[in-house]
C-alpha positions in Angstrom: 37.4 66.8 -29.1 36.5 64.1 -31.2 33.4 62.3 -30.7 32.9 58.6 -30.9 31.4 57.5 -34.3 27.9 56.1 -34.4 27.7 52.7 -35.0 26.2 52.1 -38.7 23.9 49.2 -37.9 22.7 51.8 -34.7 21.7 54.4 -37.2 20.1 51.5 -39.6 18.2 50.3 -36.8 16.7 53.8 -36.0 16.0 54.8 -39.6 14.1 51.4 -39.8 12.3 51.4 -36.8 11.0 55.1 -37.7 10.1 54.1 -41.1 7.8 51.1 -39.6 6.2 53.8 -37.5 5.4 56.6 -39.9 4.5 54.3 -42.5 2.6 51.5 -40.5 2.0 52.4 -37.1 4.2 49.9 -35.4 6.2 51.6 -32.9 9.3 49.5 -32.1 11.5 52.9 -31.0 11.5 52.2 -27.2 12.0 48.5 -27.2 15.1 47.4 -25.3 17.8 47.7 -27.8 20.3 45.2 -27.4 17.4 42.4 -27.6 15.5 44.1 -30.5 18.9 44.4 -32.5 19.7 40.7 -32.0 16.2 39.5 -33.4 16.8 42.1 -36.4 19.9 40.9 -37.3 18.4 37.2 -37.1 16.0 37.6 -39.1 18.2 39.5 -41.6 20.3 36.5 -41.9 17.0 34.3 -42.1 15.8 36.5 -45.1 19.7 36.1 -46.8 19.5 39.9 -46.8 22.6 41.9 -47.1 22.2 44.6 -44.4 19.5 46.8 -42.3 18.5 48.8 -45.4 18.2 46.2 -47.6 15.4 45.1 -44.9 13.7 48.5 -44.7 13.2 48.6 -48.4 11.9 45.2 -48.4 9.0 45.9 -45.2 8.2 49.3 -46.6 7.0 47.9 -50.1 6.0 44.5 -49.0 3.6 43.6 -46.5 4.2 39.9 -46.3 7.4 40.6 -45.4 6.3 42.9 -43.1 4.0 40.4 -41.3 7.0 37.9 -41.4 9.3 40.2 -39.6 6.6 41.1 -37.0 6.0 37.4 -35.8 9.9 36.9 -35.8 10.5 40.4 -34.0 7.8 40.3 -31.1 8.6 37.7 -28.5 5.7 35.2 -28.1 7.4 32.7 -25.5 4.2 31.8 -23.1 2.7 28.8 -21.9 -0.5 27.9 -20.1 -0.2 28.0 -16.5 3.5 29.6 -16.6 4.7 29.9 -12.9 2.2 28.3 -11.4 2.7 29.9 -8.2 1.2 32.8 -9.7 -2.1 31.3 -10.1 -1.9 29.8 -6.7 -1.9 33.0 -5.6 -4.3 34.5 -8.0 -6.7 31.5 -6.5 -6.1 32.2 -2.9 -5.8 36.2 -2.5 -7.6 37.6 -5.8 -10.2 35.4 -6.3 -12.3 36.2 -2.8 -11.8 39.9 -3.8 -13.4 39.5 -7.5 -16.1 37.7 -5.5 -17.5 40.6 -4.2 -17.9 42.3 -7.3 -21.6 42.1 -9.4 -19.4 42.1 -13.0 -15.6 41.9 -13.7 -13.5 43.4 -16.7 -10.5 41.6 -17.1 -7.5 42.9 -19.8 -4.8 40.5 -21.1 -2.4 42.6 -22.5 0.5 41.6 -24.8 -1.5 38.1 -24.8 0.7 36.5 -27.4 -1.0 32.9 -28.7 -3.1 32.9 -25.9 -2.2 30.3 -23.4 -2.6 32.4 -20.4 -6.1 33.6 -21.4 -7.5 29.9 -21.8 -5.3 29.3 -18.2 -7.4 32.2 -16.8 -10.8 31.4 -18.0 -10.0 27.7 -16.7 -9.2 29.1 -13.5 -12.3 31.5 -13.7 -14.5 28.5 -14.5 -13.3 26.4 -12.0 -14.2 29.3 -8.9 -17.6 29.8 -10.6 -16.4 33.0 -11.4 -16.4 32.9 -15.5 -20.1 33.8 -16.1 -19.6 37.0 -14.6 -16.2 38.0 -16.2 -15.4 39.5 -19.7 -11.6 39.1 -20.7 -10.4 41.4 -23.1 -7.4 39.5 -24.7 -5.1 41.8 -26.8 -1.9 41.9 -28.5 -0.4 43.9 -31.3 0.6 40.9 -33.9 -2.4 39.9 -35.9 -1.0 36.4 -36.6 -0.5 35.4 -32.9 -4.1 36.7 -32.1 -5.6 34.4 -34.8 -3.4 31.2 -32.9 -5.1 32.4 -29.6 -8.8 32.7 -31.2 -8.4 29.4 -32.6 -7.8 27.9 -28.9 -6.0 25.1 -30.8 -2.4 24.1 -29.6 0.2 21.4 -30.3 -1.0 17.7 -28.3 2.5 17.3 -27.3 2.4 20.1 -25.0 -0.4 19.1 -22.7 1.4 16.5 -20.8 3.8 19.4 -19.4 0.5 21.7 -19.3 -1.3 19.5 -16.9 1.7 19.2 -14.6 1.6 23.3 -14.6 -2.0 22.7 -13.9 -1.9 20.6 -11.1 0.8 22.9 -9.2 -1.6 25.7 -10.1 -4.0 24.4 -8.1 -6.4 22.8 -10.7 -9.6 21.1 -9.2 -10.4 18.9 -12.6 -9.0 16.8 -14.9 -6.9 18.8 -17.7 -8.0 16.5 -20.1 -11.5 17.8 -20.0 -10.8 21.4 -21.2 -9.7 20.1 -24.8 -10.7 17.3 -27.5 -7.7 15.8 -29.0 -7.5 15.7 -32.8 -4.4 14.1 -34.6 -1.4 16.4 -33.5 -3.8 19.0 -32.0 -5.4 19.7 -28.6 -8.8 22.0 -29.4 -9.6 23.7 -26.5 -13.3 23.9 -25.3 -15.3 26.9 -27.1 -17.0 27.4 -23.7 -13.8 28.9 -22.7 -13.6 31.7 -25.2 -17.3 32.7 -25.1 -16.5 35.4 -22.7 -13.2 36.4 -24.3 -12.8 39.4 -26.5 -9.5 39.2 -28.8 -8.3 42.4 -30.3 -5.3 44.0 -31.8 -3.9 46.8 -29.1 -0.4 48.5 -29.4 1.1 49.1 -25.9 3.5 51.7 -27.2 0.8 53.8 -29.5 -2.7 53.0 -28.4 -4.5 54.4 -25.4 -6.6 53.3 -22.3 -10.2 51.6 -24.1 -11.8 50.7 -20.6 -11.9 50.0 -16.6 -10.6 47.0 -15.6 -10.8 45.3 -12.3 -7.5 43.0 -13.4 -4.8 43.7 -15.8 -2.2 40.7 -16.5 0.6 41.8 -18.7 3.2 39.3 -18.0 6.8 39.3 -19.6 6.1 42.0 -21.8 7.8 44.9 -20.3 11.0 43.5 -20.2 11.5 43.8 -23.7 10.8 47.8 -23.4 13.3 50.2 -22.4 12.3 52.6 -19.3 10.5 55.6 -21.2 8.4 52.9 -22.8 8.1 51.2 -19.3 6.8 54.3 -18.0 4.3 54.9 -20.8 2.5 51.3 -20.2 2.7 51.9 -16.6 0.7 55.5 -17.0 -1.8 53.4 -19.2 -2.4 50.5 -16.6 -2.6 53.1 -13.6 -5.3 54.9 -15.7 -7.0 51.7 -16.9 -7.5 50.2 -13.7 -10.1 51.2 -11.0 -9.9 51.4 -7.5 -8.5 48.6 -5.5 -7.8 46.9 -8.9 -5.5 44.2 -9.3 -2.3 44.4 -11.8 0.0 41.3 -12.4 3.4 41.5 -13.9 5.9 38.6 -14.7 8.7 37.3 -12.7 11.5 39.5 -14.2 9.2 42.5 -13.4 8.3 45.2 -11.2 6.7 48.3 -10.1 10.1 49.3 -8.0 11.7 52.6 -9.4 8.7 53.5 -11.2 6.7 56.7 -10.4 3.4 54.2 -9.8 5.0 52.3 -6.9 3.4 54.1 -4.1 0.2 53.9 -5.7 -0.1 50.0 -5.3 0.6 47.3 -2.3 2.0 44.1 -3.0 -0.8 41.2 -2.6 1.7 38.5 -1.8 5.8 38.7 -1.8 7.5 37.6 -4.8 4.5 36.9 -6.8 4.6 40.3 -8.6 0.6 40.5 -8.0 -0.4 44.2 -7.0 -3.1 45.9 -5.8 -4.6 49.7 -6.6 -4.6 51.9 -3.7 -7.6 54.5 -3.5 
């Protein structure tokens, strides 16, 4: 019986991912293969390379090229108050629970360039809880973390963000939270005084604290089932009893080994409470 011949590009991709993991420690081996392959091929085209093997040689011998590759290969699509109904639900359902704690630890896993971290900081300030919080904002990509730390975003996005902020139940004038300078909006330093930005790889790194809230939105959709299960184990082990888990619109606990260990806080908003 003749077995179908493996696709050469798929073999090259597996070799590339194994090389990146063994040499640098970046583990993309359990990312969803179809979307990962599209991003790799797009990067190869942008670099004028002939094939994936040429890319592997370049990345393993040139750290600058690796940093460019990581920026292109990791998906960093985000915005402030993305899916405003999520934040409305967080205000009405989660904030009353958090007010019962003397101190609150929040983990934004896969925080990208930080827009959702600043959104949460604003919400917590308006609910008079920020002074009791420590937010850990992590991502595998050091370059996007630098953007998040800066708190500087394009000014042209502020009109859109203002509308999302208002839909999310914002209580102030959104412009009070930033200063306009040239083409940029510089967010108030008070919004990040209780935030720790750090590198953390969901594919390879372990739990580093116990949290009252874990937010990981629109990250798991880029992982295959093996890595999704691994990350859900990490989150479950990192949440305190009755801790809150927030996922993205296209993500769910359904069909995971941990579905029975959570209750849904509000239908459709992907906010869950860990059961004792």
